[in-house]
C-alpha positions as CSV (number, residue, x, y, z in Angstrom):
1,M,66.5,57.7,111.6
2,A,63.8,60.2,112.5
3,D,62.7,62.3,109.4
4,V,63.6,65.7,109.1
5,F,60.5,67.0,107.7
6,S,57.0,67.4,109.7
7,R,54.3,64.9,108.7
8,K,52.4,68.0,107.2
9,Q,55.7,68.9,105.2
10,R,56.4,65.6,104.0
11,S,53.2,65.0,102.5
12,E,53.4,68.4,100.8
13,I,56.7,67.3,99.3
14,M,55.3,63.5,98.7
15,S,52.4,65.2,96.4
16,R,54.4,66.6,94.1
17,V,56.1,63.7,93.0
18,K,54.4,62.6,89.8
19,G,54.5,58.7,88.9
20,R,55.5,57.7,85.3
21,G,52.6,54.8,85.3
22,N,54.4,51.1,85.4
23,R,56.3,52.7,81.9
24,L,58.8,50.2,82.0
25,T,56.7,46.7,82.6
26,E,55.0,48.1,79.8
27,L,58.2,49.0,78.1
28,R,59.2,45.1,78.6
29,L,55.6,44.0,76.9
30,L,56.8,46.3,74.2
31,D,60.5,44.4,73.1
32,L,58.4,41.4,73.2
33,F,55.7,42.8,71.0
34,R,58.5,44.1,68.5
35,E,61.1,40.9,69.1
36,H,58.5,38.0,68.2
37,G,57.0,40.0,65.2
38,F,53.1,40.9,66.6
39,V,51.6,43.3,64.7
40,G,48.0,45.1,65.1
41,W,48.6,46.4,68.6
42,R,47.9,50.2,70.0
43,R,49.2,51.4,73.4
44,N,46.8,54.4,75.2
45,A,43.4,53.6,72.8
46,A,40.3,55.6,74.3
47,V,39.0,51.8,75.6
48,F,37.1,51.1,79.0
49,G,39.9,50.9,81.7
50,R,42.6,52.2,79.6
51,P,44.2,48.9,78.7
52,D,48.0,49.3,78.1
53,F,47.8,47.7,74.5
54,V,44.6,47.1,72.5
55,F,44.6,44.7,69.8
56,F,41.3,46.2,68.2
57,K,40.8,43.4,65.2
58,A,40.9,40.9,67.6
59,R,39.4,43.1,70.3
60,V,41.8,41.8,73.3
61,A,42.8,44.2,75.6
62,I,45.9,43.9,77.6
63,F,46.7,45.3,80.9
64,V,50.4,44.7,82.9
65,D,49.9,45.4,86.3
66,G,52.6,46.2,88.7
67,C,53.3,43.7,92.0
68,F,52.6,46.4,94.2
69,W,49.2,48.4,92.7
70,H,47.7,46.0,91.9
71,A,48.2,43.9,95.1
72,C,49.8,40.8,93.8
73,P,49.1,37.4,95.5
74,T,52.6,36.3,95.0
75,H,54.7,39.8,95.8
76,G,52.3,42.3,97.0
77,A,52.3,43.6,100.5
78,I,50.8,46.4,102.5
79,P,53.3,49.1,103.5
80,S,53.9,49.0,107.4
81,T,53.2,52.5,107.5
82,N,49.1,54.2,107.1
83,V,48.3,50.3,106.8
84,E,44.8,51.4,106.8
85,F,44.8,53.5,104.1
86,W,47.0,51.3,102.5
87,T,44.7,48.3,102.7
88,A,41.8,50.7,101.8
89,K,43.9,52.0,98.6
90,L,44.9,48.3,97.0
91,D,41.3,47.0,98.2
92,R,40.1,49.8,95.6
93,N,42.5,49.2,93.0
94,K,41.5,45.1,92.8
95,R,37.9,45.8,92.9
96,R,38.3,48.4,90.0
97,D,40.0,45.7,88.0
98,R,37.4,43.1,88.7
99,L,35.1,45.9,87.3
100,V,36.6,46.5,84.1
101,V,37.2,42.7,83.0
102,R,33.8,42.2,84.2
103,E,32.6,45.2,81.6
104,L,35.5,44.8,78.9
105,K,33.7,40.9,78.7
106,K,30.3,42.5,78.6
107,R,31.6,44.6,75.6
108,G,33.0,41.2,73.5
109,W,36.3,42.1,74.7
110,T,39.1,39.6,75.8
111,P,40.9,41.2,78.7
112,V,44.4,39.7,79.5
113,R,45.9,40.9,82.3
114,I,49.5,39.8,82.9
115,W,51.6,41.0,86.0
116,Q,54.9,42.5,85.9
117,H,56.4,39.5,87.8
118,E,55.3,37.3,85.0
119,L,57.6,39.7,82.4
120,R,60.6,37.5,83.7
121,R,59.4,34.1,82.2
122,P,58.6,35.9,78.9
123,E,58.2,32.9,76.9
124,L,55.5,32.0,79.3
125,V,53.6,35.5,78.5
126,L,54.5,34.9,74.7
127,R,52.6,31.5,74.8
128,R,49.5,32.9,76.5
129,L,49.5,35.7,74.1
130,N,49.4,33.3,71.3
131,R,46.7,31.4,72.2
132,V,44.3,34.4,73.1
133,L,45.0,35.8,69.9
134,E,44.7,32.6,68.2
135,R,41.7,31.8,69.9
136,S,40.0,35.3,68.7
137,P,37.6,35.2,65.9
138,R,39.7,37.6,63.8
139,R,43.0,36.1,64.0
140,S,44.5,39.1,61.6
141,A,46.0,40.2,65.4
142,M,48.8,37.6,64.9
143,K,52.2,37.4,65.0
144,R,53.1,38.1,60.8
């Protein structure tokens, strides 16, 4: 079915649509933290790269990456329209993600990236987070 709006009108309409980030995937991880007694985490912390969750004492920064926006090798796909734009956009996102990981490591942080699809297997995510937090030199961020 053809669009009833011109390309310019559609662009104007879509530019007004405001995203909510990856709020739902973040909330899934938040529920896991609460359910399993993780303490010491913060959201919206002013840390380089804007991690979704931060354990300050353990110096662990957690990012929940959406499969589309971060070009998941398993589920990421480039839309069939405007391919050039989306390829460039997703490549920039991947480069930024690598830069953030490198910079956080330089600053003494442990960055953890969790794919959106990994939250379907919470037991694996929890095992990984426990392992990272237990290795932390400051173990006070572990579970109660």
